[in-house]
Biopython code that builds the backbone (N, CA, C, O; Angstrom):
import numpy as np
from Bio.PDB.StructureBuilder import StructureBuilder

atoms = [
    (1, "UNK", "N", (0.841, -1.180, 0.000)),
    (1, "UNK", "CA", (0.000, 0.000, 0.000)),
    (1, "UNK", "C", (0.883, 1.239, 0.000)),
    (1, "UNK", "O", (1.836, 1.332, 0.774)),
    (2, "UNK", "N", (0.563, 2.187, -0.869)),
    (2, "UNK", "CA", (1.336, 3.409, -0.972)),
    (2, "UNK", "C", (0.833, 4.435, 0.029)),
    (2, "UNK", "O", (-0.368, 4.540, 0.275)),
    (3, "UNK", "N", (1.750, 5.182, 0.597)),
    (3, "UNK", "CA", (1.338, 6.237, 1.507)),
    (3, "UNK", "C", (1.259, 7.543, 0.735)),
    (3, "UNK", "O", (1.947, 7.721, -0.270)),
    (4, "UNK", "N", (0.433, 8.441, 1.197)),
    (4, "UNK", "CA", (0.281, 9.740, 0.554)),
    (4, "UNK", "C", (1.548, 10.550, 0.740)),
    (4, "UNK", "O", (2.258, 10.389, 1.733)),
    (5, "UNK", "N", (1.827, 11.412, -0.207)),
    (5, "UNK", "CA", (2.997, 12.278, -0.122)),
    (5, "UNK", "C", (2.749, 13.399, 0.879)),
    (5, "UNK", "O", (1.604, 13.792, 1.104)),
    (6, "UNK", "N", (3.819, 13.912, 1.479)),
    (6, "UNK", "CA", (3.676, 14.954, 2.502)),
    (6, "UNK", "C", (3.556, 16.345, 1.897)),
    (6, "UNK", "O", (4.421, 17.189, 2.130)),
    (7, "UNK", "N", (2.496, 16.606, 1.119)),
    (7, "UNK", "CA", (2.316, 17.897, 0.481)),
    (7, "UNK", "C", (1.523, 18.822, 1.382)),
    (7, "UNK", "O", (0.769, 18.380, 2.249)),
    (8, "UNK", "N", (1.707, 20.104, 1.163)),
    (8, "UNK", "CA", (0.948, 21.095, 1.906)),
    (8, "UNK", "C", (-0.344, 21.393, 1.162)),
    (8, "UNK", "O", (-0.437, 21.120, -0.035)),
    (9, "UNK", "N", (-1.341, 21.946, 1.841)),
    (9, "UNK", "CA", (-2.601, 22.281, 1.186)),
    (9, "UNK", "C", (-2.486, 23.404, 0.164)),
    (9, "UNK", "O", (-3.476, 23.724, -0.494)),
    (10, "UNK", "N", (-1.301, 24.019, 0.005)),
    (10, "UNK", "CA", (-1.152, 25.110, -0.945)),
    (10, "UNK", "C", (-0.998, 24.620, -2.379)),
    (10, "UNK", "O", (-0.993, 25.437, -3.299)),
    (11, "UNK", "N", (-0.875, 23.327, -2.596)),
    (11, "UNK", "CA", (-0.734, 22.798, -3.939)),
    (11, "UNK", "C", (-2.038, 23.001, -4.691)),
    (11, "UNK", "O", (-3.101, 22.602, -4.216)),
    (12, "UNK", "N", (-1.959, 23.616, -5.857)),
    (12, "UNK", "CA", (-3.149, 23.855, -6.669)),
    (12, "UNK", "C", (-3.548, 22.559, -7.358)),
    (12, "UNK", "O", (-2.687, 21.782, -7.771)),
    (13, "UNK", "N", (-4.849, 22.323, -7.481)),
    (13, "UNK", "CA", (-5.347, 21.127, -8.134)),
    (13, "UNK", "C", (-6.000, 21.493, -9.451)),
    (13, "UNK", "O", (-6.573, 22.572, -9.603)),
    (14, "UNK", "N", (-5.903, 20.581, -10.394)),
    (14, "UNK", "CA", (-6.506, 20.794, -11.699)),
    (14, "UNK", "C", (-7.347, 19.584, -12.047)),
    (14, "UNK", "O", (-6.842, 18.462, -12.003)),
    (15, "UNK", "N", (-8.618, 19.771, -12.394)),
    (15, "UNK", "CA", (-9.440, 18.613, -12.749)),
    (15, "UNK", "C", (-8.993, 18.007, -14.074)),
    (15, "UNK", "O", (-8.566, 18.721, -14.980)),
    (16, "UNK", "N", (-9.094, 16.710, -14.177)),
    (16, "UNK", "CA", (-8.786, 16.011, -15.415)),
    (16, "UNK", "C", (-10.103, 15.623, -16.072)),
    (16, "UNK", "O", (-11.173, 15.897, -15.528)),
    (17, "UNK", "N", (-10.034, 14.993, -17.225)),
    (17, "UNK", "CA", (-11.246, 14.557, -17.916)),
    (17, "UNK", "C", (-12.042, 13.565, -17.091)),
    (17, "UNK", "O", (-13.259, 13.474, -17.253)),
    (18, "UNK", "N", (-11.389, 12.821, -16.211)),
    (18, "UNK", "CA", (-12.076, 11.824, -15.398)),
    (18, "UNK", "C", (-12.730, 12.441, -14.162)),
    (18, "UNK", "O", (-13.407, 11.744, -13.406)),
    (19, "UNK", "N", (-12.532, 13.739, -13.956)),
    (19, "UNK", "CA", (-13.106, 14.405, -12.798)),
    (19, "UNK", "C", (-12.221, 14.348, -11.572)),
    (19, "UNK", "O", (-12.542, 14.969, -10.558)),
    (20, "UNK", "N", (-11.123, 13.627, -11.633)),
    (20, "UNK", "CA", (-10.186, 13.533, -10.516)),
    (20, "UNK", "C", (-9.261, 14.746, -10.570)),
    (20, "UNK", "O", (-8.749, 15.093, -11.634)),
    (21, "UNK", "N", (-9.050, 15.383, -9.435)),
    (21, "UNK", "CA", (-8.189, 16.553, -9.404)),
    (21, "UNK", "C", (-6.737, 16.135, -9.214)),
    (21, "UNK", "O", (-6.398, 15.403, -8.285)),
    (22, "UNK", "N", (-5.892, 16.617, -10.115)),
    (22, "UNK", "CA", (-4.471, 16.280, -10.119)),
    (22, "UNK", "C", (-3.684, 17.564, -9.888)),
    (22, "UNK", "O", (-3.996, 18.586, -10.499)),
    (23, "UNK", "N", (-2.665, 17.540, -9.019)),
    (23, "UNK", "CA", (-1.884, 18.751, -8.758)),
    (23, "UNK", "C", (-1.228, 19.308, -10.020)),
    (23, "UNK", "O", (-0.803, 18.563, -10.904)),
    (24, "UNK", "N", (-1.158, 20.640, -10.080)),
    (24, "UNK", "CA", (-0.448, 21.301, -11.160)),
    (24, "UNK", "C", (1.045, 21.069, -10.982)),
    (24, "UNK", "O", (1.519, 20.828, -9.872)),
    (25, "UNK", "N", (1.780, 21.144, -12.087)),
    (25, "UNK", "CA", (3.191, 20.751, -12.110)),
    (25, "UNK", "C", (4.086, 21.636, -11.241)),
    (25, "UNK", "O", (4.900, 21.115, -10.479)),
    (26, "UNK", "N", (3.954, 22.972, -11.338)),
    (26, "UNK", "CA", (4.851, 23.852, -10.585)),
    (26, "UNK", "C", (4.624, 23.728, -9.076)),
    (26, "UNK", "O", (5.589, 23.515, -8.343)),
    (27, "UNK", "N", (3.390, 23.854, -8.583)),
    (27, "UNK", "CA", (3.199, 23.703, -7.130)),
    (27, "UNK", "C", (3.602, 22.322, -6.614)),
    (27, "UNK", "O", (4.085, 22.193, -5.490)),
    (28, "UNK", "N", (3.399, 21.277, -7.449)),
    (28, "UNK", "CA", (3.777, 19.921, -7.024)),
    (28, "UNK", "C", (5.280, 19.833, -6.810)),
    (28, "UNK", "O", (5.724, 19.318, -5.784)),
    (29, "UNK", "N", (6.075, 20.327, -7.763)),
    (29, "UNK", "CA", (7.528, 20.310, -7.589)),
    (29, "UNK", "C", (7.955, 21.231, -6.453)),
    (29, "UNK", "O", (8.866, 20.893, -5.696)),
    (30, "UNK", "N", (7.312, 22.388, -6.322)),
    (30, "UNK", "CA", (7.647, 23.288, -5.211)),
    (30, "UNK", "C", (7.393, 22.608, -3.875)),
    (30, "UNK", "O", (8.163, 22.782, -2.930)),
    (31, "UNK", "N", (6.328, 21.844, -3.794)),
    (31, "UNK", "CA", (6.025, 21.134, -2.563)),
    (31, "UNK", "C", (7.112, 20.116, -2.242)),
    (31, "UNK", "O", (7.501, 19.962, -1.084)),
    (32, "UNK", "N", (7.598, 19.426, -3.258)),
    (32, "UNK", "CA", (8.704, 18.491, -3.034)),
    (32, "UNK", "C", (9.934, 19.233, -2.528)),
    (32, "UNK", "O", (10.619, 18.766, -1.618)),
    (33, "UNK", "N", (10.205, 20.379, -3.115)),
    (33, "UNK", "CA", (11.377, 21.149, -2.720)),
    (33, "UNK", "C", (11.233, 21.659, -1.290)),
    (33, "UNK", "O", (12.201, 21.647, -0.528)),
    (34, "UNK", "N", (10.033, 22.109, -0.918)),
    (34, "UNK", "CA", (9.793, 22.636, 0.425)),
    (34, "UNK", "C", (9.891, 21.555, 1.488)),
    (34, "UNK", "O", (10.241, 21.844, 2.633)),
    (35, "UNK", "N", (9.591, 20.322, 1.130)),
    (35, "UNK", "CA", (9.560, 19.234, 2.105)),
    (35, "UNK", "C", (10.664, 18.214, 1.861)),
    (35, "UNK", "O", (10.489, 17.027, 2.136)),
    (36, "UNK", "N", (11.800, 18.674, 1.347)),
    (36, "UNK", "CA", (12.865, 17.764, 0.951)),
    (36, "UNK", "C", (13.379, 16.948, 2.143)),
    (36, "UNK", "O", (13.769, 15.794, 1.960)),
    (37, "UNK", "N", (13.392, 17.505, 3.341)),
    (37, "UNK", "CA", (13.876, 16.752, 4.492)),
    (37, "UNK", "C", (12.936, 15.617, 4.856)),
    (37, "UNK", "O", (13.370, 14.604, 5.404)),
    (38, "UNK", "N", (11.640, 15.775, 4.556)),
    (38, "UNK", "CA", (10.666, 14.728, 4.830)),
    (38, "UNK", "C", (10.533, 13.771, 3.651)),
    (38, "UNK", "O", (10.003, 12.669, 3.796)),
    (39, "UNK", "N", (11.012, 14.191, 2.492)),
    (39, "UNK", "CA", (10.833, 13.423, 1.265)),
    (39, "UNK", "C", (11.947, 12.390, 1.136)),
    (39, "UNK", "O", (13.104, 12.751, 0.922)),
    (40, "UNK", "N", (11.617, 11.144, 1.261)),
    (40, "UNK", "CA", (12.613, 10.080, 1.192)),
    (40, "UNK", "C", (13.180, 9.905, -0.199)),
    (40, "UNK", "O", (14.269, 9.355, -0.361)),
    (41, "UNK", "N", (12.450, 10.368, -1.216)),
    (41, "UNK", "CA", (12.917, 10.196, -2.586)),
    (41, "UNK", "C", (14.066, 11.134, -2.925)),
    (41, "UNK", "O", (14.869, 10.820, -3.803)),
    (42, "UNK", "N", (14.164, 12.263, -2.262)),
    (42, "UNK", "CA", (15.260, 13.182, -2.488)),
    (42, "UNK", "C", (15.230, 13.874, -3.838)),
    (42, "UNK", "O", (16.285, 14.252, -4.347)),
    (43, "UNK", "N", (14.069, 14.053, -4.431)),
    (43, "UNK", "CA", (13.990, 14.741, -5.717)),
    (43, "UNK", "C", (14.248, 16.217, -5.479)),
    (43, "UNK", "O", (13.485, 16.882, -4.778)),
    (44, "UNK", "N", (15.326, 16.730, -6.065)),
    (44, "UNK", "CA", (15.723, 18.121, -5.881)),
    (44, "UNK", "C", (15.751, 18.808, -7.238)),
    (44, "UNK", "O", (15.933, 18.158, -8.268)),
    (45, "UNK", "N", (15.573, 20.102, -7.234)),
    (45, "UNK", "CA", (15.670, 20.861, -8.462)),
    (45, "UNK", "C", (14.429, 21.683, -8.709)),
    (45, "UNK", "O", (13.371, 21.439, -8.129)),
    (46, "UNK", "N", (14.578, 22.661, -9.578)),
    (46, "UNK", "CA", (13.478, 23.547, -9.927)),
    (46, "UNK", "C", (12.919, 23.117, -11.275)),
    (46, "UNK", "O", (12.989, 23.859, -12.255)),
    (47, "UNK", "N", (12.360, 21.899, -11.313)),
    (47, "UNK", "CA", (11.925, 21.305, -12.572)),
    (47, "UNK", "C", (10.531, 21.756, -12.993)),
    (47, "UNK", "O", (10.197, 21.681, -14.175)),
    (48, "UNK", "N", (9.718, 22.219, -12.062)),
    (48, "UNK", "CA", (8.359, 22.630, -12.378)),
    (48, "UNK", "C", (8.294, 23.700, -13.457)),
    (48, "UNK", "O", (7.597, 23.515, -14.454)),
    (49, "UNK", "N", (9.008, 24.826, -13.286)),
    (49, "UNK", "CA", (8.967, 25.865, -14.319)),
    (49, "UNK", "C", (9.500, 25.385, -15.674)),
    (49, "UNK", "O", (8.989, 25.784, -16.721)),
    (50, "UNK", "N", (10.501, 24.548, -15.652)),
    (50, "UNK", "CA", (11.046, 24.040, -16.913)),
    (50, "UNK", "C", (10.029, 23.160, -17.636)),
    (50, "UNK", "O", (9.871, 23.267, -18.852)),
    (51, "UNK", "N", (9.340, 22.293, -16.898)),
    (51, "UNK", "CA", (8.305, 21.463, -17.509)),
    (51, "UNK", "C", (7.118, 22.320, -17.947)),
    (51, "UNK", "O", (6.536, 22.080, -19.005)),
    (52, "UNK", "N", (6.760, 23.315, -17.139)),
    (52, "UNK", "CA", (5.676, 24.219, -17.486)),
    (52, "UNK", "C", (5.976, 24.946, -18.802)),
    (52, "UNK", "O", (5.091, 25.095, -19.644)),
    (53, "UNK", "N", (7.205, 25.390, -18.977)),
    (53, "UNK", "CA", (7.599, 26.080, -20.202)),
    (53, "UNK", "C", (7.498, 25.175, -21.430)),
    (53, "UNK", "O", (7.386, 25.655, -22.558)),
    (54, "UNK", "N", (7.537, 23.872, -21.201)),
    (54, "UNK", "CA", (7.436, 22.908, -22.300)),
    (54, "UNK", "C", (6.006, 22.393, -22.483)),
    (54, "UNK", "O", (5.767, 21.450, -23.237)),
    (55, "UNK", "N", (5.065, 23.023, -21.785)),
    (55, "UNK", "CA", (3.661, 22.683, -21.981)),
    (55, "UNK", "C", (3.074, 21.684, -21.004)),
    (55, "UNK", "O", (1.927, 21.269, -21.166)),
    (56, "UNK", "N", (3.834, 21.290, -19.994)),
    (56, "UNK", "CA", (3.308, 20.380, -18.983)),
    (56, "UNK", "C", (2.475, 21.187, -18.000)),
    (56, "UNK", "O", (2.945, 22.191, -17.464)),
    (57, "UNK", "N", (1.244, 20.755, -17.759)),
    (57, "UNK", "CA", (0.333, 21.502, -16.903)),
    (57, "UNK", "C", (0.179, 20.853, -15.535)),
    (57, "UNK", "O", (0.251, 21.537, -14.514)),
    (58, "UNK", "N", (-0.034, 19.536, -15.503)),
    (58, "UNK", "CA", (-0.212, 18.859, -14.222)),
    (58, "UNK", "C", (0.601, 17.572, -14.187)),
    (58, "UNK", "O", (1.130, 17.130, -15.207)),
    (59, "UNK", "N", (0.694, 16.977, -12.999)),
    (59, "UNK", "CA", (1.655, 15.888, -12.796)),
    (59, "UNK", "C", (1.327, 14.607, -13.537)),
    (59, "UNK", "O", (2.168, 13.710, -13.607)),
    (60, "UNK", "N", (0.146, 14.495, -14.085)),
    (60, "UNK", "CA", (-0.166, 13.275, -14.832)),
    (60, "UNK", "C", (0.562, 13.235, -16.175)),
    (60, "UNK", "O", (0.653, 12.173, -16.790)),
    (61, "UNK", "N", (1.078, 14.369, -16.639)),
    (61, "UNK", "CA", (1.754, 14.402, -17.935)),
    (61, "UNK", "C", (3.153, 13.783, -17.915)),
    (61, "UNK", "O", (3.452, 12.958, -18.779)),
    (62, "UNK", "N", (4.026, 14.147, -16.964)),
    (62, "UNK", "CA", (5.332, 13.478, -16.953)),
    (62, "UNK", "C", (5.238, 12.141, -16.221)),
    (62, "UNK", "O", (5.768, 11.986, -15.121)),
    (63, "UNK", "N", (4.571, 11.197, -16.833)),
    (63, "UNK", "CA", (4.429, 9.877, -16.229)),
    (63, "UNK", "C", (4.892, 8.826, -17.221)),
    (63, "UNK", "O", (5.035, 9.100, -18.412)),
    (64, "UNK", "N", (5.120, 7.639, -16.726)),
    (64, "UNK", "CA", (5.588, 6.539, -17.577)),
    (64, "UNK", "C", (4.592, 6.211, -18.679)),
    (64, "UNK", "O", (4.964, 5.606, -19.684)),
    (65, "UNK", "N", (3.328, 6.600, -18.507)),
    (65, "UNK", "CA", (2.325, 6.355, -19.541)),
    (65, "UNK", "C", (2.568, 7.207, -20.779)),
    (65, "UNK", "O", (2.137, 6.845, -21.873)),
    (66, "UNK", "N", (3.250, 8.327, -20.617)),
    (66, "UNK", "CA", (3.404, 9.273, -21.719)),
    (66, "UNK", "C", (4.834, 9.537, -22.152)),
    (66, "UNK", "O", (5.058, 9.989, -23.275)),
    (67, "UNK", "N", (5.799, 9.270, -21.301)),
    (67, "UNK", "CA", (7.179, 9.545, -21.685)),
    (67, "UNK", "C", (8.129, 8.561, -21.012)),
    (67, "UNK", "O", (7.840, 8.007, -19.951)),
    (68, "UNK", "N", (9.243, 8.367, -21.649)),
    (68, "UNK", "CA", (10.237, 7.437, -21.113)),
    (68, "UNK", "C", (11.114, 8.142, -20.076)),
    (68, "UNK", "O", (11.175, 9.369, -20.010)),
    (69, "UNK", "N", (11.774, 7.335, -19.288)),
    (69, "UNK", "CA", (12.732, 7.869, -18.326)),
    (69, "UNK", "C", (13.829, 8.628, -19.057)),
    (69, "UNK", "O", (14.262, 9.690, -18.612)),
    (70, "UNK", "N", (14.274, 8.080, -20.178)),
    (70, "UNK", "CA", (15.325, 8.723, -20.975)),
    (70, "UNK", "C", (14.868, 10.087, -21.492)),
    (70, "UNK", "O", (15.643, 11.043, -21.483)),
    (71, "UNK", "N", (13.621, 10.182, -21.940)),
    (71, "UNK", "CA", (13.107, 11.463, -22.450)),
    (71, "UNK", "C", (13.089, 12.513, -21.338)),
    (71, "UNK", "O", (13.479, 13.659, -21.563)),
    (72, "UNK", "N", (12.638, 12.129, -20.142)),
    (72, "UNK", "CA", (12.618, 13.065, -19.015)),
    (72, "UNK", "C", (14.040, 13.461, -18.626)),
    (72, "UNK", "O", (14.314, 14.628, -18.344)),
    (73, "UNK", "N", (14.931, 12.492, -18.615)),
    (73, "UNK", "CA", (16.326, 12.765, -18.272)),
    (73, "UNK", "C", (16.928, 13.768, -19.256)),
    (73, "UNK", "O", (17.576, 14.731, -18.844)),
    (74, "UNK", "N", (16.719, 13.549, -20.531)),
    (74, "UNK", "CA", (17.277, 14.437, -21.550)),
    (74, "UNK", "C", (16.652, 15.829, -21.480)),
    (74, "UNK", "O", (17.354, 16.832, -21.602)),
    (75, "UNK", "N", (15.334, 15.890, -21.283)),
    (75, "UNK", "CA", (14.630, 17.167, -21.251)),
    (75, "UNK", "C", (15.103, 18.045, -20.099)),
    (75, "UNK", "O", (15.305, 19.248, -20.267)),
    (76, "UNK", "N", (15.281, 17.431, -18.916)),
    (76, "UNK", "CA", (15.653, 18.191, -17.724)),
    (76, "UNK", "C", (17.159, 18.225, -17.476)),
    (76, "UNK", "O", (17.632, 18.897, -16.559)),
    (77, "UNK", "N", (17.910, 17.491, -18.307)),
    (77, "UNK", "CA", (19.372, 17.415, -18.165)),
    (77, "UNK", "C", (19.755, 16.971, -16.743)),
    (77, "UNK", "O", (20.517, 17.636, -16.041)),
    (78, "UNK", "N", (19.194, 15.825, -16.354)),
    (78, "UNK", "CA", (19.417, 15.277, -15.021)),
    (78, "UNK", "C", (19.943, 13.853, -15.132)),
    (78, "UNK", "O", (19.944, 13.261, -16.212)),
    (79, "UNK", "N", (20.387, 13.315, -14.013)),
    (79, "UNK", "CA", (20.856, 11.939, -13.977)),
    (79, "UNK", "C", (19.685, 10.977, -14.118)),
    (79, "UNK", "O", (18.555, 11.308, -13.759)),
    (80, "UNK", "N", (19.957, 9.796, -14.638)),
    (80, "UNK", "CA", (18.933, 8.778, -14.852)),
    (80, "UNK", "C", (18.206, 8.455, -13.547)),
    (80, "UNK", "O", (16.981, 8.332, -13.532)),
    (81, "UNK", "N", (18.947, 8.319, -12.468)),
    (81, "UNK", "CA", (18.334, 7.995, -11.183)),
    (81, "UNK", "C", (17.352, 9.053, -10.722)),
    (81, "UNK", "O", (16.311, 8.728, -10.151)),
    (82, "UNK", "N", (17.671, 10.317, -10.963)),
    (82, "UNK", "CA", (16.762, 11.404, -10.589)),
    (82, "UNK", "C", (15.498, 11.351, -11.430)),
    (82, "UNK", "O", (14.399, 11.563, -10.918)),
    (83, "UNK", "N", (15.649, 11.070, -12.718)),
    (83, "UNK", "CA", (14.476, 10.945, -13.600)),
    (83, "UNK", "C", (13.581, 9.806, -13.128)),
    (83, "UNK", "O", (12.358, 9.944, -13.101)),
    (84, "UNK", "N", (14.181, 8.696, -12.761)),
    (84, "UNK", "CA", (13.405, 7.550, -12.261)),
    (84, "UNK", "C", (12.667, 7.933, -10.984)),
    (84, "UNK", "O", (11.496, 7.587, -10.824)),
    (85, "UNK", "N", (13.332, 8.641, -10.073)),
    (85, "UNK", "CA", (12.698, 9.046, -8.821)),
    (85, "UNK", "C", (11.531, 10.001, -9.053)),
    (85, "UNK", "O", (10.504, 9.903, -8.381)),
    (86, "UNK", "N", (11.685, 10.923, -10.001)),
    (86, "UNK", "CA", (10.579, 11.834, -10.322)),
    (86, "UNK", "C", (9.390, 11.026, -10.820)),
    (86, "UNK", "O", (8.266, 11.234, -10.364)),
    (87, "UNK", "N", (9.629, 10.106, -11.752)),
    (87, "UNK", "CA", (8.538, 9.295, -12.292)),
    (87, "UNK", "C", (7.915, 8.405, -11.229)),
    (87, "UNK", "O", (6.707, 8.170, -11.257)),
    (88, "UNK", "N", (8.716, 7.905, -10.290)),
    (88, "UNK", "CA", (8.170, 7.107, -9.193)),
    (88, "UNK", "C", (7.293, 7.958, -8.281)),
    (88, "UNK", "O", (6.236, 7.505, -7.841)),
    (89, "UNK", "N", (7.719, 9.185, -7.994)),
    (89, "UNK", "CA", (6.907, 10.091, -7.161)),
    (89, "UNK", "C", (5.593, 10.406, -7.853)),
    (89, "UNK", "O", (4.534, 10.389, -7.224)),
    (90, "UNK", "N", (5.659, 10.694, -9.153)),
    (90, "UNK", "CA", (4.445, 10.976, -9.921)),
    (90, "UNK", "C", (3.515, 9.770, -9.880)),
    (90, "UNK", "O", (2.319, 9.908, -9.625)),
    (91, "UNK", "N", (4.069, 8.589, -10.131)),
    (91, "UNK", "CA", (3.259, 7.370, -10.152)),
    (91, "UNK", "C", (2.605, 7.117, -8.789)),
    (91, "UNK", "O", (1.419, 6.793, -8.719)),
    (92, "UNK", "N", (3.367, 7.263, -7.723)),
    (92, "UNK", "CA", (2.828, 7.031, -6.378)),
    (92, "UNK", "C", (1.712, 8.021, -6.065)),
    (92, "UNK", "O", (0.676, 7.643, -5.517)),
    (93, "UNK", "N", (1.923, 9.291, -6.414)),
    (93, "UNK", "CA", (0.903, 10.285, -6.130)),
    (93, "UNK", "C", (-0.341, 10.072, -6.984)),
    (93, "UNK", "O", (-1.457, 10.236, -6.493)),
    (94, "UNK", "N", (-0.171, 9.713, -8.244)),
    (94, "UNK", "CA", (-1.328, 9.448, -9.101)),
    (94, "UNK", "C", (-2.115, 8.235, -8.602)),
    (94, "UNK", "O", (-3.345, 8.243, -8.623)),
    (95, "UNK", "N", (-1.413, 7.197, -8.156)),
    (95, "UNK", "CA", (-2.108, 6.035, -7.602)),
    (95, "UNK", "C", (-2.881, 6.420, -6.345)),
    (95, "UNK", "O", (-4.008, 5.971, -6.139)),
    (96, "UNK", "N", (-2.271, 7.252, -5.510)),
    (96, "UNK", "CA", (-2.951, 7.693, -4.298)),
    (96, "UNK", "C", (-4.198, 8.510, -4.649)),
    (96, "UNK", "O", (-5.257, 8.328, -4.048)),
    (97, "UNK", "N", (-4.064, 9.404, -5.619)),
    (97, "UNK", "CA", (-5.194, 10.229, -6.041)),
    (97, "UNK", "C", (-6.326, 9.359, -6.588)),
    (97, "UNK", "O", (-7.489, 9.550, -6.234)),
    (98, "UNK", "N", (-5.980, 8.414, -7.442)),
    (98, "UNK", "CA", (-6.998, 7.550, -8.063)),
    (98, "UNK", "C", (-7.648, 6.611, -7.046)),
    (98, "UNK", "O", (-8.761, 6.136, -7.272)),
    (99, "UNK", "N", (-6.977, 6.342, -5.943)),
    (99, "UNK", "CA", (-7.586, 5.492, -4.907)),
    (99, "UNK", "C", (-8.373, 6.313, -3.898)),
    (99, "UNK", "O", (-8.925, 5.781, -2.934)),
    (100, "UNK", "N", (-8.415, 7.617, -4.137)),
    (100, "UNK", "CA", (-9.204, 8.486, -3.257)),
    (100, "UNK", "C", (-8.427, 9.113, -2.127)),
    (100, "UNK", "O", (-9.015, 9.778, -1.273)),
    (101, "UNK", "N", (-7.123, 8.923, -2.095)),
    (101, "UNK", "CA", (-6.291, 9.494, -1.050)),
    (101, "UNK", "C", (-5.765, 10.846, -1.522)),
    (101, "UNK", "O", (-5.214, 10.957, -2.617)),
    (102, "UNK", "N", (-5.934, 11.849, -0.709)),
    (102, "UNK", "CA", (-5.446, 13.177, -1.052)),
    (102, "UNK", "C", (-3.937, 13.226, -0.896)),
    (102, "UNK", "O", (-3.399, 12.696, 0.075)),
    (103, "UNK", "N", (-3.254, 13.850, -1.832)),
    (103, "UNK", "CA", (-1.809, 14.019, -1.722)),
    (103, "UNK", "C", (-1.459, 15.447, -1.318)),
    (103, "UNK", "O", (-0.295, 15.846, -1.319)),
    (104, "UNK", "N", (-2.488, 16.199, -0.976)),
    (104, "UNK", "CA", (-2.251, 17.583, -0.543)),
    (104, "UNK", "C", (-2.621, 17.726, 0.909)),
    (104, "UNK", "O", (-2.497, 18.812, 1.474)),
]
sb = StructureBuilder()
sb.init_structure("model")
sb.init_model(0)
sb.init_chain("A")
sb.init_seg("    ")
for serial, (resi, resn, name, xyz) in enumerate(atoms, 1):
    if name == "N":
        sb.init_residue(resn, " ", resi, " ")
    sb.init_atom(name, np.array(xyz, "f"), 0.0, 1.0, " ", f" {name:<3s}", serial, name[0])
structure = sb.get_structure()
């Protein structure tokens, strides 16, 4: 069972076509940065604005369903392990959201 991420209520949510609200990309990454000491994944960096500039709106977009680890690594110019951790965080949060658990 996955546990919810330690996000603050300041994360903005965006409804998807399924009616489930998914956090927007910039606040989601900012939340990770703000809670880095509590975040076991250790995802660091200001990736939200960079993804936003490339048209990413919410966290469901940079997921394994839509892009490869290599594509994310190349786009953000990060190490493979960091790209994997970002995708794992996205996947865990999306699973929590879809199971009805709030990640904010």
